[in-house]
C-alpha positions in Angstrom: 121.0 -138.5 -56.9 119.2 -136.1 -54.0 120.6 -134.3 -50.8 119.6 -135.7 -47.8 119.0 -133.4 -45.0 116.8 -134.9 -42.0 116.0 -138.4 -42.2 112.5 -138.3 -41.0 111.4 -141.3 -38.8 114.8 -142.4 -38.6 115.2 -141.6 -35.0 118.7 -141.1 -35.0 121.4 -138.2 -36.3 121.9 -137.6 -40.0 124.6 -135.8 -41.7 124.4 -134.1 -44.8 125.1 -136.2 -47.5 125.0 -137.1 -51.0 123.8 -140.9 -52.0 121.9 -142.3 -54.7 118.8 -144.1 -54.2 118.5 -147.4 -55.7 114.7 -148.7 -57.1 112.9 -150.7 -55.1 117.0 -170.0 -41.6 118.6 -172.0 -40.0 117.7 -175.0 -37.7 116.6 -175.0 -34.2 119.7 -172.6 -32.6 119.8 -174.3 -28.9 122.4 -176.4 -30.4 126.0 -175.3 -32.0 124.9 -174.2 -35.3 125.7 -176.9 -37.7 128.7 -176.1 -40.4 127.5 -174.9 -43.8 128.6 -177.1 -46.7 132.1 -176.5 -48.8 134.5 -177.8 -51.1 137.4 -179.5 -49.8 140.4 -177.4 -49.0 138.2 -174.6 -49.2 139.6 -173.2 -45.5 142.0 -171.1 -44.1 145.4 -173.0 -44.2 146.9 -173.0 -40.8 150.5 -172.3 -41.6 149.0 -169.1 -42.9 147.3 -168.7 -39.3 150.4 -169.3 -37.4 152.9 -167.4 -40.0 150.5 -164.5 -40.0 150.4 -164.3 -43.8 148.5 -160.5 -44.6 145.1 -161.7 -46.7 144.3 -159.1 -49.8 140.6 -158.9 -49.2 137.7 -161.3 -48.3 137.0 -164.8 -48.2 133.7 -166.6 -48.1 132.9 -166.7 -44.5 132.7 -170.3 -44.6 135.8 -170.9 -45.0 136.2 -169.7 -41.2 133.9 -172.5 -39.7 134.3 -176.4 -39.6 134.8 -178.2 -42.7 132.2 -181.6 -43.2 135.2 -183.4 -41.9 136.2 -181.7 -38.9 136.6 -183.3 -35.4 135.5 -182.4 -31.9 138.8 -179.7 -30.5 142.0 -181.8 -29.5 141.7 -179.6 -26.5 139.9 -176.9 -24.1 140.5 -173.5 -24.3 139.8 -171.2 -20.8 142.0 -168.2 -20.4 142.3 -164.8 -21.8 143.0 -163.6 -25.6 145.2 -160.7 -26.1 144.6 -159.3 -29.6 147.7 -156.5 -31.2 146.2 -153.5 -33.2 146.5 -153.8 -36.1 145.8 -151.6 -39.6 142.7 -153.6 -41.7 142.4 -153.8 -45.6 139.4 -151.4 -46.3 137.1 -152.2 -49.3 136.2 -149.7 -51.0 139.8 -148.3 -50.2 138.3 -145.0 -48.6 140.0 -142.5 -45.7 137.5 -142.0 -43.2 139.8 -139.5 -41.3 140.4 -138.9 -37.4 137.2 -139.0 -35.9 137.0 -138.4 -32.1 141.0 -138.6 -32.3 140.8 -142.3 -33.6 141.3 -143.8 -36.7 138.5 -146.4 -37.9 140.9 -147.9 -40.7 142.7 -149.8 -37.0 141.8 -153.1 -35.3 142.0 -152.1 -32.1 144.4 -153.9 -29.3 141.6 -156.1 -27.1 141.6 -158.5 -24.4 138.8 -161.2 -24.5 137.9 -163.9 -22.1 136.9 -167.5 -23.3 135.7 -170.3 -22.2 134.5 -173.9 -24.7 131.7 -175.9 -23.5 130.3 -179.1 -26.1 132.3 -177.4 -29.3 131.0 -173.5 -28.2 133.7 -170.8 -27.4 132.0 -168.6 -24.9 133.0 -165.4 -23.9 132.6 -164.4 -20.6 131.1 -160.9 -21.4 128.9 -159.8 -24.1 129.1 -156.6 -23.0 130.8 -153.4 -24.8 134.6 -153.9 -24.1 135.7 -150.1 -24.1 139.1 -149.7 -26.2 139.0 -147.1 -29.2 136.4 -145.0 -27.0 139.0 -144.3 -23.8 142.5 -142.6 -24.3 145.6 -144.6 -25.7 145.8 -146.4 -29.1 145.2 -145.7 -32.5 142.1 -147.5 -33.4 138.6 -146.2 -32.8 136.5 -149.0 -32.1 135.1 -150.5 -29.1 134.1 -154.2 -29.6 131.4 -156.6 -28.4 132.7 -160.4 -29.0 129.1 -163.5 -29.1 129.8 -167.2 -28.8 131.8 -169.3 -31.6 132.6 -172.9 -32.1 136.1 -174.9 -31.4 136.9 -177.7 -33.2 139.4 -179.9 -35.0 140.6 -180.3 -38.9 142.3 -183.0 -40.4 146.0 -181.6 -41.4 146.3 -179.5 -38.4 148.4 -181.7 -36.3 147.9 -181.3 -32.3 146.6 -177.3 -32.9 142.6 -177.2 -32.8 140.6 -174.5 -34.5 137.9 -171.5 -33.0 136.2 -169.1 -34.3 133.9 -165.8 -33.0 132.0 -163.2 -34.4 132.1 -160.1 -33.4 130.6 -156.3 -33.9 133.2 -153.1 -34.2 131.1 -150.4 -32.1 132.1 -147.3 -30.9 130.3 -145.9 -26.8 129.2 -142.9 -28.6 127.3 -143.6 -31.5 125.0 -146.6 -32.4 125.9 -149.0 -35.4 127.6 -152.6 -35.4 130.3 -153.3 -37.7 129.5 -157.7 -37.7 132.4 -159.8 -38.6 134.0 -163.4 -37.8 137.3 -164.2 -36.6 139.8 -167.3 -36.3 142.8 -168.7 -34.8 144.7 -172.1 -34.0 145.2 -172.7 -30.4 147.3 -175.5 -28.7 148.1 -175.7 -24.9 149.5 -172.2 -23.8 149.8 -171.2 -27.5 147.8 -169.5 -30.2 148.4 -168.6 -33.7 147.6 -165.4 -35.3 144.2 -164.1 -35.3 142.0 -163.6 -39.0 139.7 -161.3 -39.2 136.7 -159.8 -41.6 134.3 -156.8 -41.1 131.2 -158.1 -43.7 128.3 -156.1 -42.4 126.7 -153.0 -40.8 124.1 -151.3 -39.8 123.8 -147.7 -40.5 126.4 -145.7 -39.7 126.8 -142.1 -38.5 130.4 -140.6 -39.0 132.1 -143.6 -40.1 130.6 -143.4 -43.8 130.6 -144.8 -45.9 129.4 -148.7 -46.0 132.8 -150.8 -45.9 134.4 -154.0 -46.1 137.6 -154.5 -44.1 140.2 -157.4 -43.1 143.4 -158.4 -41.5 145.6 -160.8 -39.7 146.8 -159.1 -35.7 149.1 -161.4 -33.6 147.6 -162.7 -30.2 149.1 -164.3 -26.7 146.8 -166.1 -24.5 147.0 -166.2 -20.7 145.5 -169.3 -19.6 143.0 -170.1 -17.7 143.0 -166.9 -15.7 138.5 -166.9 -15.6 137.4 -166.1 -12.2 133.6 -167.4 -11.5 134.2 -170.0 -14.7 131.5 -172.8 -12.7 128.7 -170.0 -12.6 129.8 -168.4 -16.2 129.4 -172.2 -17.7 125.7 -172.8 -15.6 124.7 -169.4 -17.2 125.6 -170.4 -20.7 124.1 -173.7 -20.5 120.9 -172.2 -18.7 120.8 -169.4 -21.9 121.0 -172.3 -24.2 117.9 -174.1 -22.8 116.0 -170.8 -22.8 116.2 -169.7 -26.6 113.6 -168.6 -28.3 113.2 -171.5 -31.4 114.5 -170.5 -34.9 114.1 -171.9 -37.8 114.5 -170.4 -41.8 112.5 -168.6 -43.7 112.2 -171.1 -46.4 110.5 -173.6 -43.4 108.1 -171.1 -43.2 107.5 -170.5 -47.2 106.5 -174.4 -46.8 104.1 -174.0 -43.9 102.1 -171.5 -45.2 103.0 -170.7 -48.4 105.1 -168.1 -50.0 102.4 -165.6 -51.5 101.2 -165.1 -48.1 104.7 -163.8 -47.1 105.6 -162.1 -50.2 106.0 -158.4 -50.0 107.5 -158.6 -46.2 110.3 -156.0 -46.3 108.5 -153.5 -47.8 109.8 -150.6 -49.7 113.2 -151.1 -49.4 115.9 -151.5 -51.4 117.0 -155.5 -50.8 120.6 -154.5 -50.4 119.4 -152.4 -47.5 118.0 -155.3 -45.4 120.6 -157.3 -43.0 118.3 -159.9 -42.0 114.3 -160.1 -41.4 112.3 -162.5 -40.0 108.7 -163.3 -38.2 107.6 -164.6 -35.2 104.8 -167.5 -36.2 103.7 -169.8 -33.2 106.2 -169.3 -30.9 109.0 -169.8 -33.6 111.2 -167.4 -34.8 111.4 -167.6 -38.9 114.0 -165.9 -39.8 116.3 -165.1 -43.7 120.1 -166.0 -43.5 122.1 -162.5 -42.8 123.7 -162.0 -46.8 126.9 -160.2 -46.5 130.3 -159.6 -49.3 131.4 -163.2 -48.4 128.4 -165.2 -48.6 126.0 -166.1 -45.6 126.8 -164.7 -42.2 127.1 -168.3 -40.7 126.1 -166.9 -36.9 123.0 -164.9 -37.7 121.4 -166.2 -34.5 124.3 -164.9 -32.0 124.3 -161.5 -34.3 124.3 -157.9 -32.3 123.0 -155.1 -34.3 123.2 -151.2 -33.5 119.4 -150.7 -33.6 119.8 -147.1 -32.8 116.0 -145.8 -31.2 114.9 -149.3 -30.8 116.7 -148.3 -27.8 113.9 -146.0 -26.4 111.4 -148.6 -26.9 113.0 -151.8 -25.7 115.1 -150.2 -23.3 113.6 -146.7 -21.7 109.8 -147.8 -22.4 110.6 -151.4 -20.7 112.8 -149.7 -17.7 109.5 -147.2 -16.6 107.2 -149.6 -16.8 109.3 -152.2 -15.0 109.4 -148.9 -12.2 105.6 -148.8 -12.5 105.3 -151.9 -11.7 107.6 -152.1 -8.3 106.4 -148.3 -7.5 102.9 -147.4 -9.1 102.0 -145.8 -12.2 101.9 -142.8 -10.9 105.7 -142.5 -11.8 104.6 -140.9 -14.7 103.6 -138.0 -13.3 107.1 -137.2 -11.2 108.4 -134.2 -12.0 111.9 -134.3 -13.5 113.1 -131.0 -11.5 112.6 -133.8 -8.3 115.2 -136.3 -9.6 117.6 -134.3 -11.8 117.4 -131.0 -9.7 119.9 -129.3 -12.6 117.2 -128.6 -14.4 115.5 -126.0 -12.4 118.8 -123.8 -13.3 117.1 -123.8 -16.9 113.3 -122.4 -18.0 110.7 -124.5 -18.7 111.7 -127.5 -17.0 109.7 -127.3 -13.7 106.4 -128.8 -15.0 107.8 -131.6 -17.1 107.0 -134.9 -16.2 108.3 -138.7 -17.2 105.3 -138.7 -19.2 106.0 -135.8 -20.9 109.6 -137.2 -21.8 108.1 -140.3 -22.7 106.1 -138.7 -25.4 108.4 -136.5 -26.8 106.5 -133.6 -25.3 108.8 -131.7 -23.3 108.4 -128.6 -24.9 111.9 -127.9 -25.5 113.8 -128.2 -28.9 114.1 -126.5 -32.1 112.3 -126.3 -35.6 108.0 -125.1 -36.7 106.5 -123.2 -34.3 103.5 -124.6 -36.4 101.9 -127.5 -34.1 98.7 -128.3 -35.7 99.0 -130.2 -37.9 102.3 -130.9 -36.5 105.6 -132.2 -37.7 107.1 -134.1 -34.6 110.5 -134.4 -36.4 110.5 -130.7 -36.9 114.2 -129.1 -36.0 115.2 -132.8 -35.0 118.8 -132.2 -35.8 118.8 -128.3 -35.4 120.8 -125.9 -32.9 123.4 -127.5 -30.9 122.8 -131.4 -31.5 126.2 -132.3 -32.6 127.7 -131.0 -29.5 125.4 -133.2 -27.4 126.0 -135.9 -29.4 129.3 -135.9 -29.4 129.5 -134.8 -25.8 131.4 -137.8 -23.6 130.3 -137.4 -19.8 127.3 -137.6 -18.1 127.2 -134.0 -17.2 128.7 -132.6 -20.4 125.3 -134.6 -22.1 122.7 -133.7 -19.6 123.6 -129.8 -19.9 123.3 -129.7 -23.4 120.2 -131.5 -22.8 118.7 -129.0 -20.7 119.7 -126.1 -22.0 117.4 -125.6 -25.0 115.0 -123.1 -26.0 111.2 -123.3 -24.8 108.4 -123.8 -26.9 105.2 -121.6 -26.9 103.2 -124.5 -25.7 103.1 -126.2 -22.9 104.9 -129.5 -21.6 102.8 -132.6 -22.5 100.9 -131.1 -25.1 102.6 -131.3 -28.2 105.4 -133.9 -29.9 108.4 -133.1 -31.1 111.2 -136.0 -31.6 114.4 -135.2 -29.3 117.1 -137.9 -28.5 118.1 -135.3 -25.9 114.6 -135.8 -24.2 115.6 -139.7 -24.2 118.7 -139.1 -22.5 117.5 -136.9 -20.3 114.0 -139.2 -19.8 117.2 -142.3 -18.6 118.9 -140.2 -16.1 115.8 -139.0 -14.3 115.0 -143.5 -14.4 118.1 -143.7 -12.9 117.7 -141.0 -9.7 114.5 -142.9 -9.8 115.5 -146.0 -8.8 118.7 -144.3 -7.0 116.6 -142.7 -5.0 114.3 -145.4 -3.9 117.1 -148.6 -3.9 120.3 -146.8 -2.9 123.1 -145.1 -4.6 124.4 -148.6 -6.3 121.3 -149.0 -8.2 121.8 -148.5 -11.6 118.6 -148.4 -14.1 119.9 -150.5 -17.1 121.3 -153.3 -14.6 117.9 -153.5 -13.5 116.4 -153.4 -16.6 119.1 -156.5 -17.8 118.1 -158.1 -14.0 114.5 -157.7 -13.7 112.8 -157.4 -16.8 115.3 -159.3 -19.6 117.0 -162.2 -17.8 113.8 -163.8 -16.5 112.3 -163.6 -20.2 115.6 -165.3 -21.8 117.9 -162.4 -22.6 121.3 -163.2 -20.3 122.9 -160.4 -21.6 122.5 -156.8 -23.0 125.1 -154.6 -24.0 124.5 -150.5 -23.8 126.5 -147.7 -24.4 127.0 -145.7 -21.4 129.1 -142.2 -21.3 132.6 -141.8 -21.3 133.7 -140.7 -17.3 136.7 -139.0 -16.8 136.8 -141.1 -13.9 136.9 -144.4 -15.8 133.4 -144.8 -13.8 130.8 -147.1 -15.7 128.9 -143.9 -16.3 125.2 -143.1 -17.6 123.8 -146.0 -19.9 122.8 -143.3 -22.7 119.4 -144.8 -23.4 118.5 -142.8 -26.4 120.1 -145.3 -28.7 123.2 -147.6 -28.0 121.3 -151.3 -27.5 123.0 -154.0 -29.0 120.1 -156.8 -29.0 120.0 -159.9 -31.2 116.8 -160.9 -33.4 115.6 -163.1 -30.7 116.4 -160.3 -27.8 114.0 -158.2 -29.8 111.2 -161.1 -30.5 111.2 -161.9 -26.7 111.0 -158.3 -25.7 108.1 -157.9 -27.7 106.5 -161.3 -26.5 106.4 -159.8 -23.3 104.6 -157.0 -24.2 102.2 -159.1 -26.0 101.5 -160.8 -22.7 100.6 -157.4 -21.2 104.2 -157.5 -19.3 103.4 -161.0 -17.6 106.1 -163.7 -17.9 104.8 -167.6 -16.8 103.0 -166.6 -13.9 105.3 -163.4 -13.2 104.2 -159.8 -13.7 107.2 -157.7 -14.7 105.3 -155.1 -16.2 102.6 -152.6 -15.2 100.0 -154.1 -17.0 98.2 -150.5 -17.4 101.0 -149.2 -18.9 102.0 -151.3 -21.2 98.3 -151.9 -22.2 98.8 -148.2 -23.3 101.2 -149.2 -25.9 99.4 -152.5 -27.5 97.8 -152.9 -30.5 93.8 -151.5 -30.3 91.2 -149.7 -32.1 91.6 -146.2 -30.5 93.9 -143.6 -31.1 96.6 -143.3 -28.2 99.5 -140.9 -29.0 100.6 -137.6 -30.1 100.5 -136.5 -33.6 104.0 -136.9 -35.8 102.9 -135.6 -39.1 103.3 -139.0 -40.7 101.1 -140.2 -43.3 100.8 -143.8 -44.2 98.0 -145.6 -46.4 95.3 -145.8 -43.4 95.8 -142.4 -41.7 98.6 -140.6 -39.2 101.2 -142.6 -37.3 101.0 -141.7 -33.4 103.5 -141.5 -31.1 103.2 -143.2 -27.4 105.1 -144.1 -24.8 108.3 -144.5 -27.6 106.1 -146.6 -29.4 104.6 -145.5 -32.8 101.4 -146.5 -33.3 100.8 -146.9 -36.9 97.0 -147.2 -38.2 95.9 -150.2 -40.5 92.7 -151.9 -41.9 93.1 -155.0 -42.1 91.3 -157.1 -44.5 87.5 -156.7 -44.2 87.9 -155.5 -40.9 88.4 -151.8 -39.4 91.1 -149.7 -38.5 93.5 -150.7 -35.7 96.4 -149.5 -34.5 99.5 -151.1 -34.5 102.6 -150.6 -32.5 106.2 -150.6 -33.0 109.9 -149.6 -32.6 111.6 -147.8 -35.2 115.6 -146.9 -35.1 117.8 -145.2 -38.0 118.8 -147.5 -40.7 115.0 -148.5 -41.0 115.3 -150.7 -38.3 111.8 -152.1 -37.5 109.9 -154.5 -34.7 106.4 -154.6 -35.3 104.1 -156.3 -32.7 100.2 -157.6 -34.1 97.8 -160.0 -32.5 98.1 -163.9 -31.9 101.8 -163.6 -30.8 103.1 -162.3 -34.3 106.2 -160.2 -34.1 107.8 -158.9 -37.7 111.5 -157.8 -37.2 113.9 -156.1 -39.8 117.7 -155.1 -39.1 118.3 -152.6 -42.4 121.1 -149.8 -43.3 119.1 -147.8 -45.4 120.5 -144.5 -45.3 117.9 -142.9 -47.9 116.0 -140.7 -45.6 112.7 -142.0 -47.0 110.0 -142.5 -44.9 108.2 -145.4 -46.8 111.2 -147.6 -46.0 110.1 -147.6 -42.2 106.6 -147.9 -43.2 105.1 -151.5 -41.1 102.1 -151.9 -43.2 103.8 -154.3 -45.8 104.7 -156.2 -42.6 101.2 -156.0 -41.2 99.7 -157.4 -44.5 101.2 -160.5 -44.0 100.5 -160.7 -40.5 96.9 -159.9 -41.9 97.0 -162.6 -44.4 98.2 -165.5 -41.8 95.4 -164.2 -39.4 96.9 -162.0 -36.9 94.0 -159.5 -37.0 91.3 -162.1 -37.0 88.9 -161.5 -34.1 89.9 -158.3 -34.1 87.4 -157.0 -36.4 
């Protein structure tokens, strides 16, 4: 047992907590996922769904999926499903208390638009549906919904079945609690909805880890979806551009299991949700293990990646703006775009470059900078007040009202979520100044970068405004990508910001964060096997010496919970989604991934 107060390199909030530190696949996804095999009769009974029979615990996830005898659905499902708020069963049976005035043991009342297409149940939005973060109701949770399935089972009469994966989230936080739901439908009628939550990424306020289940009553509004032809066309386009995905076992057969040994590194295996490797253009991944068996929608799952957002969001936004307006953007002063900064000391000369490198010259912690501990003082001072602040104005004030270090901006890196948030605000102000007041920095990233590379949805937490407006993208954390989304972003960077003949990002800046022999970035104080890790434009540059070669700096995205995305040469990308709470820096060391990449030839000709 040990008390963890500061999470080195975790890039996210961490409360005082006592915990035990333990010792240390599927076919191409363009088609609908195959139904996992299961024994005859091993499914939820139609009568129980119609009557709303309350479950007493989890059942195998496969019960929410089509059986071997399933047939196409009797009819289509087009409209809005309205779910009622209900209390969930919880395992372990703990009380989380009231968080932000709400109860995490309640499933939220939420309305979800769906349509069907060739056996798939497609939500009309995969953005965060705000419920628990808004006034009213008891539940703490907001919701993200992903595509599912529709089918018919023998013995159900004229009823068809549907299932879909979902994530319980909260707009102030950054984790996902992943689950699966199912219901029956016939014409304009629907049954109750059975659900269970079976996996999660690393939490902050709602701890410890838990599973949950329940049944909620539901109603259905038939055929009320605007722009249905466009939504259907976009869905089919999305399917056509999906990244090829295969099982980890297939990769073992292809290259040999011995070459992949140790890929997940120094982490408790139970803390890994799913990991994978992009090799020769295909994403090979493990199944996502849960308390109820393999998750049947792993390729649809969205993960709360916490500070991976800084690399996949803020950095990508800067690189896109630099492509449109020139790389000189890095020298723009924050006070010229965030005038409130002029009211606080030490901000006059802080630039976009400084915020991109956590070198604003503000914060708490040690005044010793050589050697430097980039994470010194990370959670000190008024961090909790900043974290819990709901509106853009509140969060901005806390970001700016910070002590000034004795060194100049741009000279020493000190990790601050507040800097990353302020960075997003400044980037948003920049684009509004150049493209008009309706421009939005996150919409630009989604429409001008993500969508061209095959990422069609980009749920992001935003501030919660009193006037119910959309709010400012948080950008310090709060992005909810799929595993393949992170792979696509990595591939774009590996291609120097160019995609199918279009230069989407500023190549000069992208090349600053790609792997190379020259050390680039600010010292962090984090030491791995081959030297000190550096921090550069929201990426971690980690030294690694290939077998028989010379030292190279790899490039990685890190997020609280030991979420890792490692960019390697030859188009290889290592990915791991996890929920580690130990605070052990070793769990975020990307060296084991690099070793596997080295065995597969990633660093050949880099020597």
